[in-house]
C-alpha positions in Angstrom: 25.1 -8.6 2.9 22.8 -9.9 0.2 20.5 -7.4 -1.6 18.3 -7.0 -4.7 19.6 -4.0 -6.6 19.2 -1.9 -9.7 22.6 -1.1 -11.2 23.4 0.1 -14.7 19.8 -0.6 -15.7 20.0 -4.2 -14.6 18.2 -5.9 -11.7 20.1 -8.6 -9.8 20.9 -10.0 -6.4 24.4 -9.1 -5.3 26.6 -8.5 -2.2 26.5 -5.0 -0.7 28.3 -3.4 2.2 26.5 -3.8 5.5 25.0 -0.5 6.8 25.9 1.1 10.1 23.7 3.2 12.4 24.4 6.9 12.2 23.2 9.5 14.6 19.6 8.9 15.7 19.5 5.9 13.4 18.9 2.2 13.9 20.0 -0.9 11.8 17.1 -3.3 11.2 17.9 -6.9 10.3 15.1 -7.5 7.9 13.0 -10.7 8.2 10.5 -10.0 5.5 9.8 -7.4 2.9 6.8 -6.6 0.7 6.5 -5.8 -3.0 4.5 -2.9 -4.4 3.7 -1.7 -7.9 6.0 1.2 -7.3 8.9 -1.3 -7.4 8.0 -2.2 -11.0 8.2 1.4 -12.2 11.6 2.3 -10.7 13.8 0.7 -13.4 12.1 2.8 -16.1 12.2 6.0 -13.9 15.8 5.6 -12.9 17.3 4.5 -16.1 20.9 3.4 -16.4 22.3 5.0 -13.2 25.6 3.3 -12.4 25.3 3.4 -8.6 23.6 0.3 -7.2 20.2 1.1 -5.6 18.5 -1.4 -3.3 14.8 -1.6 -4.1 11.9 -2.0 -1.7 9.7 0.2 0.4 8.1 -2.3 2.8 9.8 -4.4 5.4 9.9 -5.7 9.0 12.6 -7.1 11.2 14.6 -6.9 14.4 16.6 -3.9 15.7 20.3 -5.0 15.4 22.1 -1.8 16.5 21.3 1.6 17.7 23.1 4.8 16.8 24.1 7.7 19.0 21.1 9.6 20.3 18.5 7.0 19.2 16.2 6.3 22.1 12.9 5.0 20.7 14.0 1.3 20.4 16.4 -1.2 21.9 18.4 -4.0 20.3 16.1 -7.0 19.8 12.9 -5.0 19.4 10.7 -6.3 16.6 9.6 -3.5 14.2 7.8 -2.5 11.0 9.5 0.0 8.7 7.5 3.1 7.7 8.2 3.9 4.0 6.8 7.4 4.2 9.9 9.4 4.9 9.8 12.6 7.0 6.0 12.8 7.1 5.2 12.7 10.8 2.0 14.6 11.6 -1.3 14.2 9.6 -1.7 17.0 7.2 -3.8 17.9 4.1 -0.8 17.0 1.8 2.7 15.6 2.2 5.2 18.1 3.7 8.2 19.5 1.9 10.9 16.8 2.1 8.6 13.9 1.9 9.8 10.9 -0.1 9.3 7.2 -0.3 11.8 4.6 0.9 13.5 2.6 -2.0 14.3 5.5 -4.3 16.3 7.7 -4.2 17.7 6.0 -1.1 18.3 2.3 -0.5 15.3 0.2 0.4 14.2 -3.0 2.1 15.1 -5.8 -0.4 18.2 -6.6 1.6 19.3 -8.4 4.7 19.8 -5.1 6.6 18.9 -1.5 6.4 20.0 1.6 8.3 17.4 4.4 8.7 16.1 7.1 11.1 14.6 5.7 14.3 11.6 7.9 13.4 10.9 5.5 10.5 10.1 2.4 12.4 7.2 1.3 14.5 6.6 -1.7 16.8 5.4 -4.9 15.1 2.0 -6.2 16.2 2.6 -9.3 18.2 -0.1 -11.3 16.3 1.6 -10.6 12.9 3.9 -13.2 11.4 7.1 -11.8 9.8 5.5 -12.1 6.3 2.4 -10.2 7.4 4.5 -7.5 9.0 6.7 -7.2 6.0 3.9 -6.4 3.6 1.9 -4.1 5.9 3.0 -0.5 5.9 2.8 1.1 2.4 -0.5 -0.5 1.3 -2.2 -0.3 4.7 -1.1 3.3 5.2 -2.3 4.2 1.7 -5.7 2.5 2.3 -6.1 4.0 5.8 -5.6 7.5 4.6 -7.8 7.1 1.5 -10.7 5.6 3.5 -10.6 7.4 6.8 -8.7 10.7 6.5 -9.8 11.6 3.0 -12.8 9.4 2.4 -14.3 10.1 5.9 -16.1 6.7 5.8 -18.9 6.3 8.4 -20.8 3.3 9.8 -23.7 2.3 7.5 -22.2 4.0 4.4 -21.5 2.1 1.2 -18.0 2.1 -0.4 -17.3 1.0 -4.0 -13.8 -0.3 -4.9 -13.0 -1.0 -8.5 -10.4 -3.7 -8.7 -10.5 -6.1 -5.8 -7.1 -7.9 -6.0 -4.5 -5.2 -5.1 -2.9 -5.0 -1.7 -4.5 -1.7 -0.9 -7.9 -3.1 -1.9 -7.6 -6.0 0.5 -6.9 -3.6 3.3 -9.8 -1.3 2.3 -12.2 -4.2 2.4 -11.2 -5.2 5.9 -10.9 -1.6 7.2 -14.4 -0.7 5.9 -16.1 -3.9 7.2 -14.4 -3.4 10.6 -16.2 0.0 11.0 -19.6 -1.2 9.8 -19.6 0.0 6.2 -21.1 -1.9 3.2 -18.5 -2.9 0.6 -18.9 -3.4 -3.1 -15.9 -4.5 -5.3 -15.2 -5.5 -8.8 -12.8 -7.9 -10.5 -12.4 -9.7 -13.9 -11.2 -12.7 -12.0 -13.6 -15.2 -10.6 -11.0 -16.4 -8.1 -10.4 -12.8 -6.9 -14.2 -12.2 -6.6 -14.5 -15.3 -4.4 -11.6 -14.2 -2.2 -13.1 -10.8 -1.9 -16.3 -12.4 -0.6 -14.3 -14.5 1.9 -12.7 -11.3 3.1 -16.1 -9.8 3.7 -17.2 -7.9 0.6 -21.0 -7.6 0.5 -21.4 -7.3 -3.3 -18.9 -8.6 -5.8 -19.2 -7.7 -9.5 -17.5 -8.8 -12.7 -15.6 -5.8 -14.0 -17.1 -6.4 -17.4 -20.7 -6.3 -16.1 -23.1 -3.4 -16.2 -22.4 -1.7 -13.0 -25.3 0.8 -13.1 -27.8 -2.0 -13.7 -26.3 -4.3 -11.0 -26.2 -1.5 -8.4 -29.5 0.1 -9.3 -30.8 -0.5 -5.7 -27.6 0.5 -4.0 -26.6 3.9 -2.7 -22.8 4.4 -3.1 -21.5 7.1 -0.8 -17.8 6.7 -1.5 -15.7 5.4 -4.3 -12.0 4.7 -3.8 -10.3 4.2 -7.2 -6.7 3.5 -8.1 -7.3 2.3 -11.7 -7.8 5.6 -13.4 -9.0 6.1 -17.0 -10.6 2.6 -17.3 -12.9 3.0 -14.3 -13.2 6.7 -13.4 -16.4 7.5 -15.4 -18.0 4.1 -14.8 -17.4 4.8 -11.0 -19.1 8.2 -11.3 -22.1 6.5 -12.9 -22.8 4.5 -9.7 -21.8 7.2 -7.2 -24.7 9.0 -5.5 -25.1 12.8 -6.2 -23.0 14.6 -3.7 -20.9 11.5 -3.1 -17.1 11.4 -2.6 -14.5 9.8 -5.0 -11.0 9.4 -3.7 -8.2 8.7 -6.2 -4.8 7.3 -5.0 -3.4 5.8 -8.2 -3.7 5.4 -11.9 -2.7 1.9 -13.1 -4.3 2.4 -16.5 -3.8 6.0 -17.6 -2.9 9.2 -15.8 -5.4 11.3 -17.9 -9.2 11.1 -17.7 -11.8 12.9 -19.7 -15.1 13.6 -18.0 -18.2 15.8 -18.3 -17.4 18.8 -16.1 -21.0 20.1 -16.3 -22.4 16.8 -15.2 -19.8 16.7 -12.4 -20.6 20.0 -10.9 -24.4 19.6 -11.3 -24.0 16.3 -9.4 -22.1 18.1 -6.6 -19.5 15.3 -6.6 -16.4 15.6 -4.4 -13.1 14.6 -6.1 -10.3 14.0 -3.6 -6.7 13.1 -4.1 -4.7 10.9 -1.7 -1.4 9.2 -1.4 0.5 7.3 1.2 0.2 9.0 4.6 1.8 10.2 7.8 3.4 8.4 10.7 0.4 9.5 12.8 -1.9 7.6 10.3 0.4 4.6 10.2 0.2 4.4 14.0 -3.6 4.7 13.8 -3.7 1.9 11.2 -1.5 -0.3 13.5 -3.9 0.4 16.4 -6.8 -0.5 14.2 -5.5 -3.9 13.2 -4.7 -4.7 16.8 -8.1 -3.6 18.0 -9.9 -5.7 15.3 -7.5 -8.6 15.4 -7.0 -8.0 11.6 -4.4 -9.8 9.5 -2.8 -8.7 6.2 -3.6 -10.8 3.2 -0.4 -12.5 1.9 -0.9 -14.0 -1.5 2.5 -15.6 -2.2 6.0 -15.7 -0.6 9.3 -15.7 -2.4 12.9 -15.8 -1.2 15.3 -12.9 -1.6 17.2 -14.9 -4.3 13.9 -15.1 -6.2 13.0 -11.4 -6.1 13.0 -11.1 -9.9 10.4 -13.9 -10.0 8.4 -12.1 -7.4 8.5 -8.9 -9.5 7.4 -10.8 -12.6 4.5 -12.4 -10.6 3.4 -8.9 -9.3 3.6 -7.6 -12.9 1.1 -10.3 -14.1 -1.5 -8.9 -11.6 -2.6 -12.4 -10.6 -2.2 -11.8 -6.9 -5.0 -11.2 -4.3 -3.4 -9.2 -1.5 0.3 -8.8 -1.0 3.5 -10.5 -2.3 6.2 -11.0 0.3 9.9 -11.7 0.3 11.3 -13.8 3.1 14.8 -12.6 3.9 
């Protein structure tokens, strides 16, 4: 089968052996896969390992075969792959044994994948393959950050620095669906316009004075994945006693802030990452109930995966980047 792999430090499309379903496993013939920023970091993290690794955490497809003891699905069922490995029940933090599909094990940038039947869920009927293929990782991350950790409530205001990411596009829709007010930022006028179209109530230029622009707003919750470049600016607009949820750090992992000001302000700092199968199932129920659709920015073929990676690295996308297999 054809797959996009990292081998000897080099990324390429090559032929790989087809997988077979082991005990309590299924083989999924992948129809579409989704790129994530995680995929960009893997070559540096893995180095020059000689064994070919198939990249990719997100994907959707059709059950092609079922292994011994697997009973959740039948051949022909349309499914979404859950990239959060071995995290089944909602918990305060990931359990021991949690990992993410696509490293260290083979991922979804391939024509087929074999994995535990516990790692797939039914595809919503109203999703196209491209939409289904980009759903799980970003939607699950956003759902946990907003609902499980952020505890968003109807009528509250959420502030999201950086409107263009896949997670941000889900956050905007999730929050609007439950009656929250949404404020986002972006340097790009095009992304600001698309955020408005998606439902954002207030859209700011990243380079503007946030405190001045939001002087009449009460921000209850900040969800930030940028890190050093936005952390203190976000605290400046968060109400005293407000919550700030961090699920990423695209600028820098380290942040300096005034600890005394923080504890006098009674702020709540909360970490979040990915999520459990229970939360993914809740996110799927949510999109079905609200007839919500993932935002797909651009679609590439499997043969053009490197071009898709380069496009994602540029950061020009609004929403998700898909591979059509």
